[in-house]
N, C-alpha and C positions, 0 to 999 in steps of 0.2 A: 496207828496212832498211839503215842507212849502213853499221854496224861491218863486217859481214861481208864488204862491198864492198874495204874499205879493208886488213882482213886478208888477203884473198886480193892484192890488189894492190902490198900494202906500203905502201900511202900512209900520210901523216897528215891530220887534219885539224883546223883551229885554228879553234876554237869561240868566237866571239865574239858569243854572245847568251845571256842569263840564262837557267838550266836549272832543272830541279826537282830535281837531286841524286841519290844512290843509283846512282853509274854511275862507272865508272873502264877506262878503256882505253888501253893501251900507243899505240895509232893514233891517240888524239885528246889534244889541249892544250886545256885548258879555261880560255879566256882572260876570261870574263864570270865574273859571281854566280853562287854556287849558294845551297843555305837555309840556313846559317850565317852568309852575307854578304849576303844581301836579306830575306826572311822573318822569320826570327830576330830579328835587331837592328830591324826595324820593328816587330814585336809589343813587343819590351820599350819601345820608344818610346811606342805609341800606348795598352797597358794601361794604366800609370798616369795616364795624363792625360786617358783616357776613358772606360775601363771595360773588361771582359773578355768582354760579351756580344758576340758577331758575328753577320753573315748573309755567306754566303760564295757567291760568283758565279764561273763559269766557263764560257768555251765547251768544248764539248763535244768535248775531245780531250785527249791526254796532261798537256799545261800544267795546264787547269782541273783536272782530277784529279787528278794528283799533288800540287799546291801547295795544293789543301783538305783532300786528306787529311794532311799535316803541318799545316795550320794548324788542323785539328780537334784533333790531340793538343796544339799548343801554346795553346789554348785553355782545354782541360780542365786542363793544370798551369798556368794561370793565375787555376784556379778559376771561370770563366766556363762559359758555355754557347754551342751553336751553335744559333741562333733560326731558320735556313733554308739551305737547300744547292739553288741551282738552277743548273740547264746549259742553255745554248742553242747550236743548230747556229752554224756559223760563218757571220757575215752577218745571222744573225737580228737584226731590229731594233724587233719587237713586244716591249716591255719592260713592258708595264701589268700582266701579272701579277708581276713583281718588285716594282715599286714599291708594288702594294695589300699584299704581304704584309710588305715592310720597314714599310709604314705601319703594319699590324695588330700586329706583332712589335715595332717601335721597338728595333734594338741600339744597342750603342754606336758601332759602327764598321759600316761593309761594305767585306769584302775583294772586290775587284775582277778576276778572273782573265779576264775577256773581254777579247778582241782584235778591233782594228779597229772597224767600223761598227757592231758589237754595243756596243761599250764606248761610243763616241761617242751612241749613243742613249740608253742608259743612263744617261750623265752629264747629259744634255741634262732628261731626263725626271726625275733625282733634283735639279737646280737648280729646277724648277719645284715640286718638293714642299717644297724649303727654304724658296721662298718663300711658300708654302700653311701649312705649319707649322716655326717656327724650331727644333724639336727634331731638325731634319733638315738643319739649316744644317753648312758645313763647322766652326765653331766649337763645336758640340756632338756631330756624328755623320759624322765625314768618312768618304769615300773612301779606301781606301788601296790602292796597287798596285805589284807590282816589277818591272811591265816596260812602263809607261808612260813614256815620253820627250819630250824637245823637238820631235823630229820630229814629233810627233800634235798639238802645241797649234795651229797653226794650224786644224786640223779642228774641235779642240774649243772654241775660243774661250772666252768669257766662261763658260761653264758648268764648266769644271774649276776654276776661283779657289778657292784654300784649301786643296784636296784635298792628297793625299800621294802620294809616289813614292820607292822608294829605288833608289839604283845605284852603281856605280864613280865615276861622274863624271855632273855635270851643267854645261852650259857655261856660263863666264863671258860676258862681254858686253862687246864683241865676240867670238866665239868661232872656235876651227879645227876644231871639229866639231860637226857639230848634235846628236850624241846619244852616249850612250856604247856603244852599238853601234857608231858609227863611232870612237870614240876606242877601243876594246878591239882592232877589226880592225887600226887603225894599230898599235897596241901588238904586236899578234902578228908583223904585219911587221918590226916592229923586232927583237924576241927571234929570229924567225927568222934575219933579216938578220944578226945579231951571230954566232950560232953558226956558219951557211954560211960566215960569211967567216973564220973558224978552219979548218973542216972543210968545204969545197965537197962533200964526199961524204956527209955524214950522214945516217945513216938513224935510226928510232926508237930505237936503241940509243945512238946517240952523243948524240942530242938527251937522253934519258935522265941519259946520263952529265954533260953539259952544266949540266942541271937541279941536279944533287947538287951541283955544284961553286961555282953563280955566282948570282949575283944579277943584274938588269938593270934600267938606267934607261930610262923608256918614257914616253909621257906621260899616261899614269893615276899617275904619279909611280914609285918603286924599287919593283920586286916580285920574289918567290922564285916559283919553280915548284916545287911538292913534285916528287919525283923519282919517289913511288910510286903516287899519284893523277894525275899531270900535270895540277892544279889550281893556279891562281895565287892567290897572296896578292894582296887586293883593297882599296881603299878602300871603305869605307861612309858613304855620302852620302845623308840623308833631306832629300828638297827638298820645300818647298811653292810649289804651283803660284800663281805672280803674273801679272802682267800680260805673258804671251809668252815669261815663261821660269821657274825653278825658282829660290826663293828658299832657300838652303842653311839648315835648322834645326838639323843634328844632322851631325858628321864624324868618323868614326874611322880611323885610318890603317893600313895595312897588316896585315888581319886576315887570319889565315891560314883555309885552304881547311879544312873537315871535311865532305866531299859526303857521308857517311853520317850525319852528326850523332853520332858514337861518342863526342865530347867535350863534347856540349849537357848541361848543366846545369839544369834549372828555377828552379832556387834561386837561383843565378847570373843567370839572365833575368829571372825575376819575382820575385826576392824570395821569402822564407820564407813558407807558409802561415800566415795570424792564425787560434790557435785559439779556437774556442767553447768557452767556459763552461758546461756543462750541470747542469741539476740535477733 
């Protein structure tokens, strides 16, 4: 556990990766997206275009568990069904069972929370499935991700083309940063340097005060950091994999963090449920 060590030592972690939400600590500054800045807007984009029935995948650790937990609730709120939920140990590349179940259940989309070689193997096998059956092409049943970045595209190659990911940054061509992880890390240094230039001895309390009073100019754009949760506002960008880069299909600016989804409203996200007339 990292946080107890930070609390004991009085340190601060500037966390520059997407994460599962439902956490806040004065010793952590959350400089990447939480669920209302990745999974919720991604689902809001996908459901009206493709449908609400999903198949959920994850590597067998907290990212997969928690992301799929939130996704189950979102799918229910959208009026859909979870048609399958499977986990692979980290590094596992035998995805044949996953492909067979997806072929049988025929979801509207696949939420991919696999990481590394497991994700790459699945994308390759799913591409082959789409060649066999156009119902599994990205135009009909896309794979959607919250942690897939440009840095992985060389390993994925053509197999990822047409599928969707979400993040606060996708690299223009040419780009200063290879991924949102790098851009968020750079933004972390910019904010930290800004505060320390005014108060070289700043600790957690001084940083929190600075967050309450100021906005910051970063490579992610202008951001604020909520002084209570220490989560940053983020752009929300949905990208479609093209030829070695992400083509932007949707962009929101400065989405405020909501790490506990306390302000989440299903009707706002998915529209009000349709009523059926019964007799």
